[in-house]
N, C-alpha and C positions, 0 to 999 in steps of 0.2 A: 651501686656506686661505680663510677668510672675510675680506673686505676691510672695514675699519672706518676711517672718517675721524672724528677727534676734533678739534673746533674749540675751542681754548682749553686751555692747559696750566697753569692757575692753581690756585685752591683746590679745585675739583672735579676738573678734568681731570688734574692731577698725580697724584692718588690713583687715579683710574679707569685711567689709562694703566698705572700700576704693577700694579694688580690684573690687568688683561687680559693684560699682557705676561708675567706669571708663569704664567698658564695655558698659554701657548705655542702656541695654535692659531689666533691671529688675525694678519693682516697689517694693522698699524696705521700710519696716516699721521696726523701731528699738525700742525695749522695754528695758529701763534701767533707774533705779531711782537714779543712782550715779552722783556725780559731779566730774569734773576733779580736781585732787589734784597734788601737786608738785611731790609726790612720784610716780605718774603714768607716768611721762614724760620719764623716762629712757627706758621703754619697751612697752608702749602703744602709739598709733598713734595720739598723741596730742602734742601741743606746749605750750610754756609759756603763750601765748595769750589766751589759752583756760582755764587756771586755774580759778576755781570758776564757770565755765559754767556747765550746765547739759551736760553730755556726748552726749546724743541724739541730742542736739542742734548744735553740732559741724558739723554734717553731713548735709549740706545744701540741698542736693537732696533727702535725705531719709525723710520719714514721721517719726516724732518723737513721742514717747509715753513715757513720763517720769514716768513710773510705773513699778512695778514688774508684772510678769505673775503668777497669783495665781490660776486661774480656767480654765478648759478646754474650756469654751465659748470664752475666749480671743484668742484661737488658730484657730478659724474657719475663713474661707474665704481666706486662703492662699494656694498657690500651694505647697509650701515647708516651713517648720518651721525649723530653725537652732538654736540649743541650744549652746550658748557660755558662759554660766554662771558658776560660781564657787561654786555651791551648788547642792546637790543631790535631794532636794525636787522638784525643778523645773524640773530636769531630770526625776524624777519619774512621774511627770505630763505628760511630753512629751511621755515617753515610754508607759504610760497607754493608749495612743491612738492606740496602736496595732502595728502589724508587718506584713511584706510582702504585697502582693497585697490587702489584706483585711483590712489594717490599715485604721482607720478613717481619718488620715492625714498622709502625707509623711513627714518624719523628718530626720534630721541629727544632731548628737551630736558630738561636737568637744571638745577635752580636751587637755590640756598641763600642765605639771608639771615638771619644771626644764629640765632635759635632755630627757624627754619622751613626746610623743604626741599620740593621738588616734583620729580616725575618725570612728564613728559608725553610721550606717544608719538603717532605718526602715526595711531593707532587712535582717537584722541579725537574726539568729536562736533565737526565743523567749526563748528557754531553757537557754540561757546565761544571761537573764535579771537579775536574782538574783545576779550573779557574778558581772555584770556591775554596779549594783546599790547598792552594799555592801559598808559599811563604814559609817562614821559619817555624820550627816547632816550639819556640819559646813563647812565653806569656806576653800579653799586651793588656793594657788597662782600659777600662771603660772611660777613663779620663784622657786617654791618649798619651803618647810617649813624652810630649812636651810639658805635661802637667807637673808643677813643682809642689803640689800639695796645698797651694793657696786657695782658700775658700772663695775668693773673688773669681777664680778661674774654673769653678765647678761647671761641668757640663751635665746635662740631664737627659741625654738621649737614651741612656739605659732605663730610665723610668718610663720614657715614651714607648720604647719597644716592649717593655714588660706589659704596659697597658694594651698595646696593639695585640700582643700574644694572648692576653686574657680574653679579648674579644674573639680572636681567631679560634681559640680552644672552645669557647662557649658555642660558637656557630658550628664548628666541626663536630662536636659531640652531640649536638641536637639536630642531626640529620640535615644540615645545610651544607651540602657538598660543594657549594659555590665559593668556598674559601680560596684565597689566592695561593699560588705556588711560591711566591716570593714578593718581598717588598723592601725597598731601600729608602731610607729617610735621610735627608741632609738639611742642616740648618745653616 
């Protein structure tokens, strides 16, 4: 079985974990220290029965780690690390593991914000790192900063990028090295 670490079980991660788990060929470990809140129900892959539970405990077939990923040592032992968090400090830690065939670990960074989404892999040109990691260290939402919580304003790019990532992972693990280094989607 291929070992995958997924960092973040929120907007993107909760959908990605479900997709990969259904395939049934991956050993998935999920790191997230958040609990399911009512506000998560409109766009994350949780139900009312999950409110108050640690997000990682919702995914029965995945190994759960109710912690943040803070140091490089936590990233070791996985065939692929997938970053689905909403902060740049964790992304910086993942990116610091290197690029291309010489990377210390193979990684995938998934992002969504309102009407936009991005997939960035360890295969990307390292000269783009400063641009990709620019910005404030604070959080940002899959729904964008202008979202008021109104269900009519829900954006679904986080689901789209989770689906794209599932396909990327399937191709990458099955010796199809023709996977892209990056993808940006805008609606």
